[in-house]
PyMOL commands that place a pseudoatom at each C-alpha (Angstrom):
pseudoatom trace, name=CA, resn=MET, resi=1, chain=A, elem=C, hetatm=0, pos=[1.979, 13.463, -5.406]
pseudoatom trace, name=CA, resn=ARG, resi=2, chain=A, elem=C, hetatm=0, pos=[1.353, 10.997, -8.272]
pseudoatom trace, name=CA, resn=PHE, resi=3, chain=A, elem=C, hetatm=0, pos=[-0.918, 8.119, -9.289]
pseudoatom trace, name=CA, resn=VAL, resi=4, chain=A, elem=C, hetatm=0, pos=[-0.077, 5.365, -10.992]
pseudoatom trace, name=CA, resn=TYR, resi=5, chain=A, elem=C, hetatm=0, pos=[-2.873, 3.016, -12.177]
pseudoatom trace, name=CA, resn=ALA, resi=6, chain=A, elem=C, hetatm=0, pos=[-2.625, -0.469, -13.617]
pseudoatom trace, name=CA, resn=GLY, resi=7, chain=A, elem=C, hetatm=0, pos=[-5.873, -1.929, -14.509]
pseudoatom trace, name=CA, resn=THR, resi=8, chain=A, elem=C, hetatm=0, pos=[-5.392, -3.110, -18.068]
pseudoatom trace, name=CA, resn=PRO, resi=9, chain=A, elem=C, hetatm=0, pos=[-4.290, -6.919, -18.383]
pseudoatom trace, name=CA, resn=ASP, resi=10, chain=A, elem=C, hetatm=0, pos=[-0.977, -6.277, -19.555]
pseudoatom trace, name=CA, resn=SER, resi=11, chain=A, elem=C, hetatm=0, pos=[-0.176, -3.404, -17.206]
pseudoatom trace, name=CA, resn=ARG, resi=12, chain=A, elem=C, hetatm=0, pos=[-1.313, -5.681, -14.424]
pseudoatom trace, name=CA, resn=GLU, resi=13, chain=A, elem=C, hetatm=0, pos=[1.379, -8.655, -15.287]
pseudoatom trace, name=CA, resn=ARG, resi=14, chain=A, elem=C, hetatm=0, pos=[3.961, -5.949, -16.231]
pseudoatom trace, name=CA, resn=LEU, resi=15, chain=A, elem=C, hetatm=0, pos=[3.468, -4.602, -12.245]
pseudoatom trace, name=CA, resn=VAL, resi=16, chain=A, elem=C, hetatm=0, pos=[3.218, -8.019, -10.560]
pseudoatom trace, name=CA, resn=GLY, resi=17, chain=A, elem=C, hetatm=0, pos=[6.306, -8.899, -12.819]
pseudoatom trace, name=CA, resn=GLY, resi=18, chain=A, elem=C, hetatm=0, pos=[7.861, -5.985, -11.348]
pseudoatom trace, name=CA, resn=MET, resi=19, chain=A, elem=C, hetatm=0, pos=[6.918, -7.102, -8.001]
pseudoatom trace, name=CA, resn=MET, resi=20, chain=A, elem=C, hetatm=0, pos=[7.779, -10.753, -8.378]
pseudoatom trace, name=CA, resn=ASP, resi=21, chain=A, elem=C, hetatm=0, pos=[11.548, -9.663, -9.684]
pseudoatom trace, name=CA, resn=SER, resi=22, chain=A, elem=C, hetatm=0, pos=[11.511, -7.414, -6.597]
pseudoatom trace, name=CA, resn=MET, resi=23, chain=A, elem=C, hetatm=0, pos=[10.919, -10.220, -4.460]
pseudoatom trace, name=CA, resn=LYS, resi=24, chain=A, elem=C, hetatm=0, pos=[13.688, -12.189, -6.208]
pseudoatom trace, name=CA, resn=GLU, resi=25, chain=A, elem=C, hetatm=0, pos=[16.139, -9.971, -4.556]
pseudoatom trace, name=CA, resn=SER, resi=26, chain=A, elem=C, hetatm=0, pos=[15.000, -11.056, -1.172]
pseudoatom trace, name=CA, resn=LYS, resi=27, chain=A, elem=C, hetatm=0, pos=[16.621, -14.092, 0.866]
pseudoatom trace, name=CA, resn=LEU, resi=28, chain=A, elem=C, hetatm=0, pos=[13.638, -15.244, 2.092]
pseudoatom trace, name=CA, resn=MET, resi=29, chain=A, elem=C, hetatm=0, pos=[12.242, -15.886, -1.441]
pseudoatom trace, name=CA, resn=ARG, resi=30, chain=A, elem=C, hetatm=0, pos=[14.136, -18.963, -1.915]
pseudoatom trace, name=CA, resn=TRP, resi=31, chain=A, elem=C, hetatm=0, pos=[12.436, -20.762, 1.025]
pseudoatom trace, name=CA, resn=VAL, resi=32, chain=A, elem=C, hetatm=0, pos=[9.025, -20.357, -0.788]
pseudoatom trace, name=CA, resn=PRO, resi=33, chain=A, elem=C, hetatm=0, pos=[7.597, -23.368, -3.028]
pseudoatom trace, name=CA, resn=GLY, resi=34, chain=A, elem=C, hetatm=0, pos=[7.379, -22.468, -6.922]
pseudoatom trace, name=CA, resn=LYS, resi=35, chain=A, elem=C, hetatm=0, pos=[3.840, -23.376, -6.508]
pseudoatom trace, name=CA, resn=MET, resi=36, chain=A, elem=C, hetatm=0, pos=[3.188, -20.440, -3.783]
pseudoatom trace, name=CA, resn=VAL, resi=37, chain=A, elem=C, hetatm=0, pos=[4.856, -18.491, -6.324]
pseudoatom trace, name=CA, resn=GLU, resi=38, chain=A, elem=C, hetatm=0, pos=[2.913, -18.962, -9.229]
pseudoatom trace, name=CA, resn=LEU, resi=39, chain=A, elem=C, hetatm=0, pos=[0.089, -18.940, -6.825]
pseudoatom trace, name=CA, resn=PHE, resi=40, chain=A, elem=C, hetatm=0, pos=[0.929, -15.377, -5.596]
pseudoatom trace, name=CA, resn=LYS, resi=41, chain=A, elem=C, hetatm=0, pos=[1.460, -14.090, -9.291]
pseudoatom trace, name=CA, resn=SER, resi=42, chain=A, elem=C, hetatm=0, pos=[-1.847, -15.765, -10.696]
pseudoatom trace, name=CA, resn=ARG, resi=43, chain=A, elem=C, hetatm=0, pos=[-3.798, -14.011, -8.022]
pseudoatom trace, name=CA, resn=PHE, resi=44, chain=A, elem=C, hetatm=0, pos=[-2.371, -10.594, -8.373]
pseudoatom trace, name=CA, resn=THR, resi=45, chain=A, elem=C, hetatm=0, pos=[-2.462, -10.420, -11.621]
pseudoatom trace, name=CA, resn=ALA, resi=46, chain=A, elem=C, hetatm=0, pos=[-6.274, -11.310, -11.454]
pseudoatom trace, name=CA, resn=ILE, resi=47, chain=A, elem=C, hetatm=0, pos=[-7.050, -8.179, -9.557]
pseudoatom trace, name=CA, resn=PRO, resi=48, chain=A, elem=C, hetatm=0, pos=[-9.191, -6.150, -11.449]
pseudoatom trace, name=CA, resn=GLY, resi=49, chain=A, elem=C, hetatm=0, pos=[-6.984, -2.863, -10.643]
pseudoatom trace, name=CA, resn=HIS, resi=50, chain=A, elem=C, hetatm=0, pos=[-4.129, -1.489, -8.718]
pseudoatom trace, name=CA, resn=LEU, resi=51, chain=A, elem=C, hetatm=0, pos=[-3.313, 2.173, -7.818]
pseudoatom trace, name=CA, resn=ILE, resi=52, chain=A, elem=C, hetatm=0, pos=[0.208, 2.992, -7.288]
pseudoatom trace, name=CA, resn=VAL, resi=53, chain=A, elem=C, hetatm=0, pos=[0.785, 6.151, -4.631]
pseudoatom trace, name=CA, resn=ILE, resi=54, chain=A, elem=C, hetatm=0, pos=[3.924, 7.934, -4.945]
pseudoatom trace, name=CA, resn=ALA, resi=55, chain=A, elem=C, hetatm=0, pos=[4.583, 11.331, -3.011]
pseudoatom trace, name=CA, resn=GLU, resi=56, chain=A, elem=C, hetatm=0, pos=[7.344, 14.393, -2.856]
pseudoatom trace, name=CA, resn=ALA, resi=57, chain=A, elem=C, hetatm=0, pos=[9.893, 13.164, -0.346]
pseudoatom trace, name=CA, resn=ASP, resi=58, chain=A, elem=C, hetatm=0, pos=[12.839, 15.748, -0.102]
pseudoatom trace, name=CA, resn=PRO, resi=59, chain=A, elem=C, hetatm=0, pos=[14.649, 14.845, 2.788]
pseudoatom trace, name=CA, resn=THR, resi=60, chain=A, elem=C, hetatm=0, pos=[15.840, 18.808, 3.257]
pseudoatom trace, name=CA, resn=ARG, resi=61, chain=A, elem=C, hetatm=0, pos=[12.183, 19.691, 3.876]
pseudoatom trace, name=CA, resn=ARG, resi=62, chain=A, elem=C, hetatm=0, pos=[9.306, 19.086, 6.389]
pseudoatom trace, name=CA, resn=GLY, resi=63, chain=A, elem=C, hetatm=0, pos=[7.036, 19.123, 3.205]
pseudoatom trace, name=CA, resn=GLY, resi=64, chain=A, elem=C, hetatm=0, pos=[8.399, 15.276, 2.286]
pseudoatom trace, name=CA, resn=VAL, resi=65, chain=A, elem=C, hetatm=0, pos=[6.907, 13.938, 5.410]
pseudoatom trace, name=CA, resn=ASP, resi=66, chain=A, elem=C, hetatm=0, pos=[3.584, 16.295, 5.005]
pseudoatom trace, name=CA, resn=SER, resi=67, chain=A, elem=C, hetatm=0, pos=[3.604, 14.713, 1.303]
pseudoatom trace, name=CA, resn=VAL, resi=68, chain=A, elem=C, hetatm=0, pos=[3.582, 11.066, 2.721]
pseudoatom trace, name=CA, resn=ALA, resi=69, chain=A, elem=C, hetatm=0, pos=[1.323, 11.684, 5.381]
pseudoatom trace, name=CA, resn=ALA, resi=70, chain=A, elem=C, hetatm=0, pos=[-1.315, 13.353, 2.849]
pseudoatom trace, name=CA, resn=ALA, resi=71, chain=A, elem=C, hetatm=0, pos=[-0.988, 10.703, 0.400]
pseudoatom trace, name=CA, resn=CYS, resi=72, chain=A, elem=C, hetatm=0, pos=[-1.587, 8.438, 2.976]
pseudoatom trace, name=CA, resn=GLY, resi=73, chain=A, elem=C, hetatm=0, pos=[-4.724, 10.273, 4.324]
pseudoatom trace, name=CA, resn=ILE, resi=74, chain=A, elem=C, hetatm=0, pos=[-6.159, 10.442, 0.461]
pseudoatom trace, name=CA, resn=MET, resi=75, chain=A, elem=C, hetatm=0, pos=[-5.286, 6.481, 0.527]
pseudoatom trace, name=CA, resn=GLN, resi=76, chain=A, elem=C, hetatm=0, pos=[-7.693, 5.935, 3.592]
pseudoatom trace, name=CA, resn=ILE, resi=77, chain=A, elem=C, hetatm=0, pos=[-10.442, 8.227, 2.486]
pseudoatom trace, name=CA, resn=PHE, resi=78, chain=A, elem=C, hetatm=0, pos=[-10.135, 6.519, -1.210]
pseudoatom trace, name=CA, resn=GLN, resi=79, chain=A, elem=C, hetatm=0, pos=[-10.924, 3.134, 0.505]
pseudoatom trace, name=CA, resn=LEU, resi=80, chain=A, elem=C, hetatm=0, pos=[-13.842, 4.034, 2.572]
pseudoatom trace, name=CA, resn=LEU, resi=81, chain=A, elem=C, hetatm=0, pos=[-15.507, 5.644, -0.757]
pseudoatom trace, name=CA, resn=GLY, resi=82, chain=A, elem=C, hetatm=0, pos=[-14.696, 2.306, -2.608]
pseudoatom trace, name=CA, resn=TRP, resi=83, chain=A, elem=C, hetatm=0, pos=[-16.064, 0.520, 0.213]
pseudoatom trace, name=CA, resn=GLU, resi=84, chain=A, elem=C, hetatm=0, pos=[-19.573, 2.521, 0.219]
pseudoatom trace, name=CA, resn=ARG, resi=85, chain=A, elem=C, hetatm=0, pos=[-19.219, 1.646, -3.963]
pseudoatom trace, name=CA, resn=GLY, resi=86, chain=A, elem=C, hetatm=0, pos=[-19.031, -2.049, -3.025]
pseudoatom trace, name=CA, resn=LEU, resi=87, chain=A, elem=C, hetatm=0, pos=[-15.039, -1.808, -4.046]
pseudoatom trace, name=CA, resn=GLY, resi=88, chain=A, elem=C, hetatm=0, pos=[-12.661, -3.870, -1.625]
pseudoatom trace, name=CA, resn=MET, resi=89, chain=A, elem=C, hetatm=0, pos=[-8.989, -2.837, -1.213]
pseudoatom trace, name=CA, resn=LEU, resi=90, chain=A, elem=C, hetatm=0, pos=[-5.693, -4.148, 0.510]
pseudoatom trace, name=CA, resn=TRP, resi=91, chain=A, elem=C, hetatm=0, pos=[-3.245, -1.466, 1.381]
pseudoatom trace, name=CA, resn=ASP, resi=92, chain=A, elem=C, hetatm=0, pos=[0.072, -2.940, 0.248]
pseudoatom trace, name=CA, resn=THR, resi=93, chain=A, elem=C, hetatm=0, pos=[3.657, -1.627, 1.459]
pseudoatom trace, name=CA, resn=GLU, resi=94, chain=A, elem=C, hetatm=0, pos=[5.277, -4.895, 1.784]
pseudoatom trace, name=CA, resn=ARG, resi=95, chain=A, elem=C, hetatm=0, pos=[8.723, -4.446, 2.975]
pseudoatom trace, name=CA, resn=ILE, resi=96, chain=A, elem=C, hetatm=0, pos=[9.947, -7.661, 0.554]
pseudoatom trace, name=CA, resn=ILE, resi=97, chain=A, elem=C, hetatm=0, pos=[8.645, -5.340, -2.757]
pseudoatom trace, name=CA, resn=GLN, resi=98, chain=A, elem=C, hetatm=0, pos=[10.542, -1.994, -1.138]
pseudoatom trace, name=CA, resn=ASN, resi=99, chain=A, elem=C, hetatm=0, pos=[13.927, -1.866, -2.981]
pseudoatom trace, name=CA, resn=GLU, resi=100, chain=A, elem=C, hetatm=0, pos=[15.535, -0.240, -6.121]
pseudoatom trace, name=CA, resn=VAL, resi=101, chain=A, elem=C, hetatm=0, pos=[14.387, -3.152, -8.659]
pseudoatom trace, name=CA, resn=PHE, resi=102, chain=A, elem=C, hetatm=0, pos=[10.607, -2.123, -7.819]
pseudoatom trace, name=CA, resn=PHE, resi=103, chain=A, elem=C, hetatm=0, pos=[10.934, 1.321, -7.444]
pseudoatom trace, name=CA, resn=SER, resi=104, chain=A, elem=C, hetatm=0, pos=[12.640, 1.761, -11.070]
pseudoatom trace, name=CA, resn=ARG, resi=105, chain=A, elem=C, hetatm=0, pos=[10.049, -0.550, -12.248]
pseudoatom trace, name=CA, resn=ILE, resi=106, chain=A, elem=C, hetatm=0, pos=[7.237, 1.720, -11.224]
pseudoatom trace, name=CA, resn=GLY, resi=107, chain=A, elem=C, hetatm=0, pos=[8.832, 4.871, -12.201]
pseudoatom trace, name=CA, resn=VAL, resi=108, chain=A, elem=C, hetatm=0, pos=[9.705, 6.125, -8.689]
pseudoatom trace, name=CA, resn=ARG, resi=109, chain=A, elem=C, hetatm=0, pos=[12.131, 9.513, -9.730]
pseudoatom trace, name=CA, resn=GLU, resi=110, chain=A, elem=C, hetatm=0, pos=[14.633, 11.437, -7.513]
pseudoatom trace, name=CA, resn=ARG, resi=111, chain=A, elem=C, hetatm=0, pos=[12.822, 12.699, -4.508]
pseudoatom trace, name=CA, resn=GLU, resi=112, chain=A, elem=C, hetatm=0, pos=[9.788, 10.750, -4.268]
pseudoatom trace, name=CA, resn=ALA, resi=113, chain=A, elem=C, hetatm=0, pos=[8.824, 8.185, -2.190]
pseudoatom trace, name=CA, resn=PHE, resi=114, chain=A, elem=C, hetatm=0, pos=[6.738, 4.895, -2.492]
pseudoatom trace, name=CA, resn=VAL, resi=115, chain=A, elem=C, hetatm=0, pos=[3.617, 5.336, -0.179]
pseudoatom trace, name=CA, resn=GLY, resi=116, chain=A, elem=C, hetatm=0, pos=[1.967, 2.104, -1.138]
pseudoatom trace, name=CA, resn=ILE, resi=117, chain=A, elem=C, hetatm=0, pos=[-0.385, 0.471, -3.773]
pseudoatom trace, name=CA, resn=LEU, resi=118, chain=A, elem=C, hetatm=0, pos=[-4.043, -0.279, -3.703]
pseudoatom trace, name=CA, resn=HIS, resi=119, chain=A, elem=C, hetatm=0, pos=[-4.964, -3.529, -4.914]
pseudoatom trace, name=CA, resn=ILE, resi=120, chain=A, elem=C, hetatm=0, pos=[-8.386, -2.678, -5.993]
pseudoatom trace, name=CA, resn=GLY, resi=121, chain=A, elem=C, hetatm=0, pos=[-10.886, -5.103, -6.427]
pseudoatom trace, name=CA, resn=TYR, resi=122, chain=A, elem=C, hetatm=0, pos=[-14.898, -6.472, -5.885]
pseudoatom trace, name=CA, resn=PHE, resi=123, chain=A, elem=C, hetatm=0, pos=[-15.829, -8.641, -3.118]
pseudoatom trace, name=CA, resn=ASP, resi=124, chain=A, elem=C, hetatm=0, pos=[-18.831, -11.489, -2.947]
pseudoatom trace, name=CA, resn=LYS, resi=125, chain=A, elem=C, hetatm=0, pos=[-19.703, -10.940, 0.667]
pseudoatom trace, name=CA, resn=ALA, resi=126, chain=A, elem=C, hetatm=0, pos=[-18.255, -8.600, 3.194]
pseudoatom trace, name=CA, resn=PRO, resi=127, chain=A, elem=C, hetatm=0, pos=[-15.694, -9.627, 5.629]
pseudoatom trace, name=CA, resn=ARG, resi=128, chain=A, elem=C, hetatm=0, pos=[-16.124, -10.057, 9.004]
pseudoatom trace, name=CA, resn=GLY, resi=129, chain=A, elem=C, hetatm=0, pos=[-15.327, -6.603, 11.038]
pseudoatom trace, name=CA, resn=ARG, resi=130, chain=A, elem=C, hetatm=0, pos=[-12.461, -7.283, 13.547]
pseudoatom trace, name=CA, resn=SER, resi=131, chain=A, elem=C, hetatm=0, pos=[-12.833, -6.243, 17.137]
pseudoatom trace, name=CA, resn=ARG, resi=132, chain=A, elem=C, hetatm=0, pos=[-11.041, -2.670, 17.733]
pseudoatom trace, name=CA, resn=THR, resi=133, chain=A, elem=C, hetatm=0, pos=[-9.548, -1.142, 20.451]
pseudoatom trace, name=CA, resn=PRO, resi=134, chain=A, elem=C, hetatm=0, pos=[-11.539, 1.635, 22.488]
pseudoatom trace, name=CA, resn=ALA, resi=135, chain=A, elem=C, hetatm=0, pos=[-11.045, 4.983, 21.677]
pseudoatom trace, name=CA, resn=GLU, resi=136, chain=A, elem=C, hetatm=0, pos=[-10.883, 5.489, 25.520]
pseudoatom trace, name=CA, resn=LYS, resi=137, chain=A, elem=C, hetatm=0, pos=[-7.755, 3.690, 25.658]
pseudoatom trace, name=CA, resn=LYS, resi=138, chain=A, elem=C, hetatm=0, pos=[-6.010, 5.605, 23.135]
pseudoatom trace, name=CA, resn=TRP, resi=139, chain=A, elem=C, hetatm=0, pos=[-6.989, 8.788, 24.512]
pseudoatom trace, name=CA, resn=THR, resi=140, chain=A, elem=C, hetatm=0, pos=[-4.649, 10.995, 26.745]
pseudoatom trace, name=CA, resn=VAL, resi=141, chain=A, elem=C, hetatm=0, pos=[-6.117, 14.588, 27.956]
pseudoatom trace, name=CA, resn=TYR, resi=142, chain=A, elem=C, hetatm=0, pos=[-3.188, 17.232, 28.352]
pseudoatom trace, name=CA, resn=GLU, resi=143, chain=A, elem=C, hetatm=0, pos=[-3.776, 19.586, 31.420]
pseudoatom trace, name=CA, resn=GLY, resi=144, chain=A, elem=C, hetatm=0, pos=[-0.727, 21.618, 31.749]
pseudoatom trace, name=CA, resn=ARG, resi=145, chain=A, elem=C, hetatm=0, pos=[2.113, 19.677, 33.460]
pseudoatom trace, name=CA, resn=GLU, resi=146, chain=A, elem=C, hetatm=0, pos=[1.311, 16.121, 32.489]
pseudoatom trace, name=CA, resn=ALA, resi=147, chain=A, elem=C, hetatm=0, pos=[-0.649, 14.312, 30.198]
pseudoatom trace, name=CA, resn=LYS, resi=148, chain=A, elem=C, hetatm=0, pos=[-3.587, 11.806, 32.156]
pseudoatom trace, name=CA, resn=THR, resi=149, chain=A, elem=C, hetatm=0, pos=[-4.818, 8.812, 30.241]
pseudoatom trace, name=CA, resn=ILE, resi=150, chain=A, elem=C, hetatm=0, pos=[-8.343, 8.563, 30.408]
for i in range(1, 150): cmd.bond("trace and resi %d" % i, "trace and resi %d" % (i + 1))
show_as sticks, trace
zoom trace
């Protein structure tokens, strides 16, 4: 597992440039107005830090799946710890940036997988919480022969 941090103005600009180059590969982007593209570019460049998470992804071994799962767990824990310190984060795995153009720009190597980017910044006001599905609706009890939903 590797972490790549873009926190200087220059590194943030290069990262966002890589994201933009990757997005240009998408057929969807030709429908996005130029002003929207520039807004996207300026907003993401202004974010104080970006943490790229890359995991081992050997398709011949179970370890690749385990490594990606572990990276996701670390990202979630990092978000929770950051929240306690007043940091807001957005976990980005947009399909529009998931291509070889972007992967080569951020240095994903052979037998590695891009897990996501945590865009890290401060917030003035905490966002309002969303309603969540109660755990009881997601919980199933296995009783030997068949699973029963509670």
